C-alpha positions as a Markdown table, in Angstrom:
| # | Residue | x | y | z |
|---|---|---|---|---|
| 1 | Met | 138.9 | 135.9 | 126.5 |
| 2 | Val | 140.6 | 139.3 | 126.5 |
| 3 | Ser | 140.6 | 142.3 | 124.2 |
| 4 | Asp | 143.2 | 142.4 | 121.4 |
| 5 | Pro | 145.9 | 144.9 | 122.4 |
| 6 | Arg | 145.8 | 146.4 | 118.9 |
| 7 | Glu | 142.2 | 147.4 | 119.4 |
| 8 | Lys | 141.5 | 151.1 | 120.0 |
| 9 | Leu | 137.9 | 151.1 | 121.0 |
| 10 | Thr | 138.0 | 153.7 | 123.8 |
| 11 | His | 139.7 | 157.1 | 124.2 |
| 12 | Ser | 140.5 | 156.9 | 127.9 |
| 13 | Ile | 141.0 | 154.7 | 131.0 |
| 14 | Thr | 137.6 | 155.9 | 132.2 |
| 15 | Ser | 135.7 | 154.8 | 129.1 |
| 16 | Phe | 137.6 | 151.5 | 129.0 |
| 17 | His | 136.7 | 150.8 | 132.6 |
| 18 | Arg | 133.1 | 151.7 | 131.9 |
| 19 | Met | 133.0 | 149.3 | 128.9 |
| 20 | Met | 134.5 | 146.5 | 131.0 |
| 21 | Glu | 132.1 | 147.0 | 133.9 |
| 22 | Leu | 128.9 | 147.5 | 131.9 |
| 23 | Ala | 129.5 | 144.6 | 129.5 |
| 24 | Ala | 127.5 | 141.5 | 130.4 |
| 25 | Ala | 129.5 | 138.8 | 132.1 |
| 26 | Ala | 130.8 | 136.0 | 129.9 |
| 27 | Pro | 128.4 | 133.0 | 130.0 |
| 28 | Thr | 130.8 | 130.5 | 131.5 |
| 29 | Gly | 129.7 | 127.1 | 132.7 |
| 30 | Leu | 127.6 | 126.1 | 129.6 |
| 31 | Ser | 130.0 | 123.4 | 128.6 |
| 32 | Glu | 133.4 | 121.9 | 129.4 |
| 33 | Arg | 134.5 | 122.3 | 125.8 |
| 34 | Ile | 133.6 | 124.4 | 122.7 |
| 35 | Leu | 134.1 | 122.9 | 119.3 |
| 36 | Ile | 134.4 | 125.3 | 116.3 |
| 37 | Gly | 134.6 | 124.2 | 112.7 |
| 38 | Pro | 132.9 | 124.1 | 109.3 |
| 39 | Val | 129.3 | 123.0 | 109.4 |
| 40 | Ala | 129.8 | 120.5 | 106.6 |
| 41 | Glu | 132.5 | 118.7 | 108.6 |
| 42 | Ala | 130.8 | 118.8 | 112.0 |
| 43 | Glu | 130.9 | 115.4 | 113.7 |
| 44 | Val | 128.3 | 116.3 | 116.3 |
| 45 | Arg | 125.1 | 118.4 | 116.1 |
| 46 | Pro | 126.1 | 122.1 | 116.3 |
| 47 | Asp | 124.4 | 124.4 | 118.7 |
| 48 | Leu | 125.1 | 127.6 | 116.7 |
| 49 | Val | 125.8 | 128.3 | 113.1 |
| 50 | Val | 127.8 | 131.4 | 112.2 |
| 51 | Phe | 127.5 | 132.8 | 108.6 |
| 52 | Leu | 130.3 | 135.0 | 107.2 |
| 53 | Val | 128.4 | 136.9 | 104.5 |
| 54 | Asn | 128.1 | 140.3 | 102.8 |
| 55 | Ala | 125.4 | 142.8 | 103.6 |
| 56 | Glu | 122.9 | 141.5 | 101.0 |
| 57 | Gln | 123.3 | 137.9 | 102.1 |
| 58 | Ala | 122.8 | 138.9 | 105.7 |
| 59 | Cys | 119.5 | 140.6 | 104.8 |
| 60 | Arg | 118.4 | 137.5 | 103.0 |
| 61 | Ile | 119.3 | 135.2 | 105.9 |
| 62 | Ile | 117.4 | 137.4 | 108.4 |
| 63 | Ser | 114.4 | 137.6 | 106.1 |
| 64 | Leu | 114.3 | 133.8 | 105.6 |
| 65 | Asp | 114.5 | 133.2 | 109.3 |
| 66 | His | 111.9 | 135.9 | 110.0 |
| 67 | Tyr | 109.6 | 134.4 | 107.4 |
| 68 | Gly | 108.3 | 131.6 | 109.7 |
| 69 | Thr | 108.9 | 133.2 | 113.1 |
| 70 | Ala | 108.7 | 137.0 | 112.8 |
| 71 | Ser | 111.1 | 137.3 | 115.7 |
| 72 | Arg | 113.5 | 140.2 | 116.0 |
| 73 | Cys | 117.2 | 140.2 | 115.4 |
| 74 | Arg | 119.8 | 141.6 | 117.8 |
| 75 | Trp | 122.5 | 144.0 | 116.5 |
| 76 | Ser | 125.9 | 144.4 | 118.1 |
| 77 | Ser | 128.6 | 147.0 | 117.4 |
| 78 | Pro | 132.3 | 146.2 | 118.0 |
| 79 | Ala | 133.0 | 145.5 | 121.7 |
| 80 | Leu | 135.0 | 143.0 | 123.7 |
| 81 | Tyr | 135.2 | 139.3 | 123.1 |
| 82 | Ala | 134.3 | 139.5 | 119.4 |
| 83 | Cys | 135.5 | 136.0 | 118.7 |
| 84 | Gly | 133.6 | 134.2 | 121.4 |
| 85 | His | 131.7 | 136.3 | 124.0 |
| 86 | Arg | 128.9 | 137.4 | 121.7 |
| 87 | Leu | 128.5 | 134.0 | 120.1 |
| 88 | Cys | 128.1 | 132.3 | 123.5 |
| 89 | His | 125.5 | 134.9 | 124.5 |
| 90 | Arg | 123.5 | 134.4 | 121.4 |
| 91 | Gln | 123.5 | 130.6 | 122.0 |
| 92 | Arg | 122.3 | 131.0 | 125.5 |
| 93 | Ala | 119.5 | 133.3 | 124.5 |
| 94 | His | 118.6 | 131.2 | 121.4 |
| 95 | Gln | 118.5 | 134.3 | 119.2 |
| 96 | Arg | 119.9 | 135.1 | 115.8 |
| 97 | His | 122.4 | 137.9 | 115.9 |
| 98 | Leu | 124.1 | 140.3 | 113.5 |
| 99 | Arg | 127.6 | 141.7 | 114.1 |
| 100 | Arg | 130.3 | 143.6 | 112.4 |
| 101 | Leu | 134.0 | 143.7 | 113.4 |
| 102 | Asp | 136.2 | 146.8 | 114.1 |
| 103 | Arg | 139.2 | 147.5 | 111.9 |
| 104 | Pro | 142.2 | 147.1 | 111.9 |
| 105 | Ala | 142.1 | 144.7 | 114.9 |
| 106 | His | 140.5 | 142.1 | 112.6 |
| 107 | Ala | 142.4 | 143.0 | 109.5 |
| 108 | Glu | 142.5 | 139.4 | 108.4 |
| 109 | Val | 138.7 | 139.5 | 107.9 |
| 110 | Leu | 137.5 | 141.0 | 104.7 |
| 111 | Pro | 136.1 | 144.5 | 105.1 |
| 112 | Asp | 132.7 | 143.7 | 103.7 |
| 113 | Val | 132.1 | 140.6 | 106.0 |
| 114 | Val | 129.1 | 140.5 | 108.3 |
| 115 | Phe | 128.7 | 137.8 | 111.0 |
| 116 | Val | 125.2 | 136.4 | 111.3 |
| 117 | Ser | 124.8 | 133.8 | 114.0 |
| 118 | Val | 121.7 | 131.6 | 114.0 |
| 119 | Pro | 120.9 | 128.9 | 116.6 |
| 120 | Tyr | 121.0 | 125.5 | 114.9 |
| 121 | Glu | 117.4 | 124.6 | 115.7 |
| 122 | Arg | 116.3 | 127.6 | 113.6 |
| 123 | Val | 118.4 | 126.6 | 110.5 |
| 124 | His | 115.8 | 124.0 | 109.4 |
| 125 | Asn | 113.0 | 126.6 | 109.2 |
| 126 | Leu | 115.4 | 129.0 | 107.5 |
| 127 | Ala | 116.2 | 126.5 | 104.8 |
| 128 | Ala | 112.5 | 125.5 | 104.4 |
| 129 | Ala | 111.7 | 129.2 | 103.8 |
| 130 | Val | 114.0 | 129.4 | 100.7 |
| 131 | Pro | 111.4 | 128.3 | 98.1 |
| 132 | Glu | 108.6 | 130.1 | 99.9 |
| 133 | Cys | 110.1 | 133.5 | 100.6 |
| 134 | Ser | 111.1 | 136.2 | 98.1 |
| 135 | Ala | 114.4 | 136.5 | 100.0 |
| 136 | Gly | 115.1 | 133.0 | 98.7 |
| 137 | Ser | 113.9 | 131.8 | 95.3 |
| 138 | Ala | 110.1 | 132.6 | 95.5 |
| 139 | Glu | 108.7 | 135.1 | 93.0 |
| 140 | Leu | 107.3 | 138.3 | 94.4 |
| 141 | Glu | 103.6 | 138.0 | 94.8 |
| 142 | Ile | 101.2 | 140.5 | 96.5 |
| 143 | Pro | 98.1 | 138.8 | 97.9 |
| 144 | Glu | 94.8 | 140.1 | 96.6 |
| 145 | Glu | 93.8 | 141.4 | 100.0 |
| 146 | Phe | 97.1 | 143.3 | 100.3 |
| 147 | Arg | 97.1 | 144.4 | 96.7 |
| 148 | Thr | 93.9 | 146.4 | 97.1 |
| 149 | Gly | 95.3 | 148.2 | 100.1 |
| 150 | Ala | 98.6 | 148.9 | 98.3 |
| 151 | Glu | 96.8 | 150.4 | 95.4 |
| 152 | Arg | 94.6 | 152.5 | 97.7 |
| 153 | Gly | 97.7 | 153.7 | 99.5 |
| 154 | Lys | 99.3 | 154.7 | 96.2 |
| 155 | Ala | 96.3 | 156.6 | 95.2 |
| 156 | Asp | 96.3 | 158.4 | 98.5 |
| 157 | Arg | 100.0 | 159.3 | 98.1 |
| 158 | Asp | 99.3 | 160.5 | 94.6 |
| 159 | Arg | 96.5 | 162.7 | 95.9 |
| 160 | Arg | 98.7 | 164.1 | 98.6 |
| 161 | Gly | 101.4 | 164.9 | 96.2 |
| 162 | Ala | 99.0 | 166.5 | 93.8 |
| 163 | Ser | 97.6 | 168.7 | 96.6 |
| 164 | Leu | 101.0 | 170.1 | 97.4 |
| 165 | Gln | 101.6 | 171.3 | 93.9 |
| 166 | Thr | 98.8 | 173.9 | 93.7 |
| 167 | Leu | 99.6 | 175.3 | 90.3 |
| 168 | Thr | 100.4 | 174.0 | 86.8 |
| 169 | Ala | 100.4 | 175.6 | 83.4 |
| 170 | Ala | 97.0 | 176.8 | 82.1 |
| 171 | Lys | 95.2 | 174.4 | 79.8 |
| 172 | Glu | 93.1 | 175.1 | 76.8 |
| 173 | Ile | 89.4 | 175.2 | 77.6 |
| 174 | Val | 87.5 | 172.2 | 76.2 |
| 175 | Glu | 83.9 | 171.3 | 75.5 |
| 176 | Asp | 82.1 | 170.0 | 78.6 |
| 177 | Ala | 78.6 | 168.7 | 78.0 |
| 178 | Gly | 77.9 | 168.2 | 81.7 |
| 179 | Phe | 78.7 | 171.7 | 82.8 |
| 180 | Glu | 75.1 | 172.8 | 83.4 |
| 181 | Glu | 74.3 | 169.7 | 85.6 |
| 182 | Gln | 77.6 | 170.2 | 87.5 |
| 183 | Arg | 76.9 | 173.8 | 88.1 |
| 184 | Glu | 73.3 | 173.2 | 89.3 |
| 185 | Arg | 74.6 | 170.5 | 91.7 |
| 186 | Ser | 77.2 | 172.9 | 93.1 |
| 187 | Leu | 74.8 | 175.8 | 93.4 |
| 188 | Arg | 72.5 | 173.7 | 95.6 |
| 189 | Glu | 75.2 | 173.0 | 98.1 |
| 190 | Leu | 76.6 | 176.4 | 99.0 |
| 191 | Asp | 77.1 | 176.9 | 102.7 |
| 192 | Leu | 78.3 | 180.5 | 103.3 |
| 193 | Ser | 79.1 | 179.7 | 106.9 |
| 194 | Thr | 82.0 | 177.5 | 105.8 |
| 195 | Leu | 83.7 | 180.4 | 103.9 |
| 196 | Asp | 86.3 | 182.9 | 105.1 |
| 197 | Ala | 84.2 | 185.9 | 106.0 |
| 198 | Pro | 86.2 | 188.5 | 104.1 |
| 199 | Ile | 85.5 | 186.9 | 100.7 |
| 200 | Val | 81.9 | 185.8 | 101.1 |
| 201 | Asp | 80.8 | 188.6 | 98.9 |
| 202 | Ile | 83.1 | 187.5 | 96.1 |
| 203 | Ile | 81.8 | 183.9 | 96.1 |
| 204 | Glu | 78.2 | 185.2 | 96.1 |
| 205 | Asp | 78.9 | 187.3 | 93.0 |
| 206 | Phe | 80.5 | 184.4 | 91.2 |
| 207 | Ala | 77.4 | 182.4 | 92.0 |
| 208 | Asn | 75.4 | 184.9 | 90.0 |
| 209 | Leu | 77.4 | 184.1 | 86.8 |
| 210 | Pro | 75.7 | 181.4 | 84.8 |
| 211 | Tyr | 78.9 | 180.5 | 83.0 |
| 212 | Cys | 81.1 | 179.5 | 86.0 |
| 213 | Phe | 81.0 | 178.1 | 89.5 |
| 214 | Thr | 83.6 | 178.1 | 92.3 |
| 215 | Leu | 85.3 | 174.9 | 93.4 |
| 216 | Gln | 87.3 | 176.0 | 96.4 |
| 217 | Cys | 88.6 | 179.2 | 97.9 |
| 218 | Cys | 90.7 | 180.5 | 100.8 |
| 219 | Tyr | 91.3 | 184.0 | 102.0 |
| 220 | Gly | 94.9 | 183.1 | 103.0 |
| 221 | His | 96.0 | 182.7 | 106.6 |
| 222 | Phe | 99.1 | 183.6 | 108.7 |
| 223 | Ala | 100.1 | 181.4 | 111.6 |
| 224 | Tyr | 102.7 | 182.5 | 114.1 |
| 225 | Pro | 103.2 | 182.2 | 117.9 |
| 226 | Gly | 100.0 | 183.4 | 119.6 |
| 227 | Lys | 98.0 | 183.0 | 116.4 |
| 228 | Leu | 98.3 | 179.3 | 115.4 |
| 229 | Asp | 94.7 | 178.9 | 114.4 |
| 230 | Pro | 94.8 | 177.7 | 110.7 |
| 231 | His | 91.7 | 179.8 | 110.0 |
| 232 | Asn | 93.2 | 183.0 | 111.5 |
| 233 | Ile | 92.2 | 186.1 | 109.5 |
| 234 | Ala | 93.5 | 188.7 | 112.0 |
| 235 | Pro | 95.9 | 191.3 | 110.6 |
| 236 | Leu | 99.6 | 190.7 | 111.2 |
| 237 | Pro | 101.2 | 192.2 | 114.3 |
| 238 | Ala | 103.0 | 195.5 | 113.7 |
| 239 | Leu | 106.2 | 194.3 | 115.5 |
| 240 | Asp | 108.7 | 192.0 | 114.0 |
| 241 | Asp | 110.1 | 189.4 | 116.4 |
| 242 | Gly | 112.4 | 187.9 | 113.9 |
| 243 | Arg | 110.6 | 184.6 | 113.7 |
| 244 | Leu | 109.3 | 182.9 | 110.5 |
| 245 | Ile | 105.6 | 183.2 | 109.8 |
| 246 | Arg | 103.7 | 180.4 | 108.1 |
| 247 | Tyr | 101.5 | 181.6 | 105.3 |
| 248 | Arg | 98.7 | 179.4 | 103.9 |
| 249 | Ile | 97.9 | 180.3 | 100.3 |
| 250 | Ala | 95.0 | 182.6 | 99.3 |
| 251 | Tyr | 93.3 | 181.5 | 96.2 |
| 252 | Ile | 90.1 | 180.9 | 94.2 |
| 253 | Ala | 89.4 | 177.9 | 92.0 |
| 254 | Leu | 86.6 | 178.1 | 89.4 |
| 255 | Cys | 85.1 | 176.0 | 86.7 |
| 256 | Ile | 84.4 | 178.0 | 83.5 |
| 257 | Glu | 82.0 | 177.2 | 80.7 |
| 258 | Asp | 83.2 | 176.7 | 77.2 |
| 259 | Ser | 81.2 | 179.7 | 75.8 |
| 260 | Phe | 81.7 | 183.3 | 74.6 |
| 261 | Glu | 80.9 | 184.6 | 78.1 |
| 262 | Gly | 83.1 | 182.0 | 79.7 |
| 263 | Gly | 86.0 | 182.9 | 77.4 |
| 264 | Lys | 85.6 | 186.6 | 78.3 |
| 265 | Leu | 85.7 | 185.8 | 82.0 |
| 266 | Leu | 88.8 | 183.7 | 81.5 |
| 267 | Ser | 90.5 | 186.6 | 79.7 |
| 268 | Glu | 89.7 | 188.9 | 82.6 |
| 269 | Leu | 91.1 | 186.3 | 85.1 |
| 270 | Met | 94.3 | 186.0 | 83.1 |
| 271 | Ala | 94.9 | 189.7 | 83.5 |
| 272 | Val | 94.7 | 189.7 | 87.3 |
| 273 | Pro | 98.4 | 188.7 | 88.0 |
| 274 | Ala | 99.5 | 191.9 | 86.2 |
| 275 | Ala | 98.6 | 193.8 | 89.4 |
| 276 | Glu | 101.6 | 192.1 | 91.2 |
| 277 | Pro | 103.3 | 189.6 | 88.9 |
| 278 | Glu | 105.8 | 188.3 | 91.6 |
| 279 | Tyr | 103.1 | 187.3 | 94.0 |
| 280 | Ile | 99.9 | 186.5 | 92.0 |
| 281 | Gln | 99.7 | 183.5 | 89.6 |
| 282 | Tyr | 97.1 | 182.2 | 87.2 |
| 283 | Gly | 96.9 | 178.6 | 85.9 |
| 284 | Cys | 95.4 | 175.2 | 86.5 |
| 285 | Ala | 95.9 | 172.5 | 89.1 |
| 286 | Asp | 96.0 | 168.9 | 87.7 |
| 287 | Trp | 94.2 | 167.4 | 90.7 |
| 288 | Phe | 91.3 | 169.9 | 90.1 |
| 289 | Trp | 91.2 | 169.3 | 86.4 |
| 290 | Glu | 91.0 | 165.5 | 86.9 |
| 291 | Arg | 87.8 | 166.0 | 88.8 |
| 292 | Gln | 86.4 | 168.9 | 86.8 |
| 293 | Val | 87.7 | 170.0 | 83.4 |
| 294 | Asn | 87.9 | 173.7 | 82.6 |
| 295 | Ser | 89.0 | 174.4 | 86.2 |
| 296 | Tyr | 91.3 | 177.4 | 86.7 |
| 297 | Val | 93.1 | 178.9 | 89.7 |
| 298 | Leu | 94.1 | 182.3 | 90.8 |
| 299 | Gln | 96.4 | 182.4 | 93.8 |
| 300 | Val | 98.6 | 184.7 | 95.9 |
| 301 | Glu | 101.9 | 183.1 | 96.7 |
| 302 | Pro | 105.6 | 184.3 | 96.6 |
| 303 | Gly | 106.9 | 183.3 | 93.2 |
| 304 | Arg | 109.5 | 180.9 | 94.6 |
| 305 | Phe | 106.8 | 179.0 | 96.5 |
| 306 | Lys | 104.1 | 179.1 | 93.7 |
| 307 | Tyr | 103.9 | 175.3 | 93.5 |
| 308 | Ser | 103.2 | 174.8 | 97.2 |
| 309 | Asp | 100.2 | 175.6 | 99.4 |
| 310 | Thr | 102.3 | 177.1 | 102.2 |
| 311 | Ala | 105.3 | 179.4 | 102.6 |
| 312 | Asp | 107.5 | 180.3 | 105.5 |
| 313 | Val | 108.4 | 183.9 | 105.3 |
| 314 | Tyr | 109.8 | 186.7 | 107.6 |
| 315 | His | 107.6 | 189.5 | 108.9 |
| 316 | Lys | 108.5 | 192.1 | 106.2 |
| 317 | Glu | 107.5 | 189.8 | 103.4 |
| 318 | Ala | 104.4 | 188.6 | 105.2 |
| 319 | Val | 103.3 | 192.2 | 105.5 |
| 320 | His | 103.8 | 192.6 | 101.8 |
| 321 | Ile | 101.8 | 189.4 | 101.1 |
| 322 | Glu | 99.0 | 190.8 | 103.2 |
| 323 | Lys | 98.9 | 193.9 | 101.1 |
| 324 | Val | 99.0 | 191.9 | 97.9 |
| 325 | Lys | 96.1 | 189.8 | 99.1 |
| 326 | Asp | 94.0 | 193.0 | 99.4 |
| 327 | Ile | 95.0 | 194.0 | 95.9 |
| 328 | Phe | 94.2 | 190.5 | 94.6 |
| 329 | Phe | 90.7 | 190.4 | 96.0 |
| 330 | Asp | 90.0 | 194.0 | 95.1 |
| 331 | Glu | 90.9 | 193.2 | 91.5 |
| 332 | Ile | 88.4 | 190.3 | 91.5 |
| 333 | Arg | 85.7 | 192.5 | 93.0 |
| 334 | Arg | 86.4 | 195.1 | 90.2 |
| 335 | Leu | 86.2 | 192.3 | 87.6 |
| 336 | Leu | 82.9 | 191.1 | 89.0 |
| 337 | Ser | 81.5 | 194.6 | 89.2 |
| 338 | Ser | 82.3 | 195.2 | 85.5 |
| 339 | Gly | 80.2 | 194.0 | 82.6 |
| 340 | Cys | 80.9 | 190.3 | 83.1 |
| 341 | Ala | 78.7 | 190.2 | 86.2 |
| 342 | Glu | 75.7 | 191.6 | 84.5 |
| 343 | Asn | 75.1 | 188.4 | 82.6 |
| 344 | Gly | 74.3 | 186.4 | 85.8 |
| 345 | Ser | 71.8 | 188.7 | 87.6 |
| 346 | Thr | 68.9 | 186.3 | 87.2 |
| 347 | His | 70.8 | 183.6 | 89.1 |
| 348 | Gly | 71.2 | 185.4 | 92.4 |
| 349 | Ser | 69.0 | 182.9 | 94.2 |
| 350 | Asp | 71.1 | 179.9 | 93.3 |
| 351 | Arg | 73.6 | 178.3 | 95.7 |
| 352 | Val | 77.2 | 177.3 | 94.9 |
| 353 | Thr | 79.4 | 174.6 | 96.6 |
| 354 | Ile | 82.5 | 175.9 | 98.2 |
| 355 | Ala | 85.1 | 173.8 | 100.0 |
| 356 | Ile | 87.5 | 175.6 | 102.4 |
| 357 | Tyr | 91.2 | 174.9 | 101.7 |
| 358 | Ser | 92.5 | 176.1 | 104.9 |
| 359 | Asp | 95.1 | 173.4 | 105.4 |
| 360 | Lys | 96.9 | 170.9 | 103.1 |
| 361 | Arg | 93.7 | 169.0 | 102.4 |
| 362 | Pro | 90.3 | 170.4 | 101.4 |
| 363 | Arg | 87.3 | 169.7 | 103.6 |
| 364 | Gln | 85.3 | 168.9 | 100.5 |
| 365 | Val | 86.0 | 168.3 | 96.9 |
| 366 | Ile | 83.6 | 168.6 | 94.0 |
| 367 | Ser | 83.5 | 165.4 | 92.0 |
């Protein structure tokens, strides 16, 4: 068995020699004779069956054989001895094997043909799998124990997808008969130690308002070499080293009561982005709203990243974001120190639930 002289599989004598030396030796001595012919006309029991199929049929054959054995398939790229060497090796190893041929050395073979070789003793199991396997004629059916896991996995993926899109268009406020109970439950669970220190005062002031409660918040964090802590609140370095800085979004999410006072607060919140329209956004997040109606979000994020909870920016823009964050939280403090905060002065002893959103997933979500 020799290489076809028309084949151009190597670019130099060195690579040709390496291919010859590293190739496994031909498995001679298995038999005095080799018979090759159509399976339907075989006069003796074959040892190996070679299927000439297209890619889809090859996948089906492999799946049918795998159905009962779960054994792996070997793949071969073009090399020497395409017509016999590889087939002999597969027979000796009792493995199924997938192979394509190079062009144009085998121009007589159609370009979409794939060779799948299967030891004959495996063909019976392959055929038996046809009515049982969906690669054959069986209908697709997910077992109940798998179906539950699949549905749970889909729900997890949906939640992950929702968490990445932090902002959607603001929704109309609706009636919520359970607001008081939900607020009382959230007020009982506040743990100020879980909050970013620079905004603890803001959350305490929101807790004093009887017509809202906070859901989640984050001061916003910058991560860069030397400061990779996701909760880092240190100021940015003065020097620009030219590398990207990862910014994790600053935001506050609140639930607001459908009342006159709640409507007034909502109007005040809607005006906050005017302080820096390209970097401050107001709206809703569907994954918040699904858990708590009348939930609204204010966030600081470059406009081109407003649907994500992180942004990779260079030093100059990061410094600007840092300044915008200060403006953002100062605006909220101004809002809280105005008339809207006076309505909640009797609720200063209550406690509110806050979940830090310091990474892509919150530590806690209000249900």
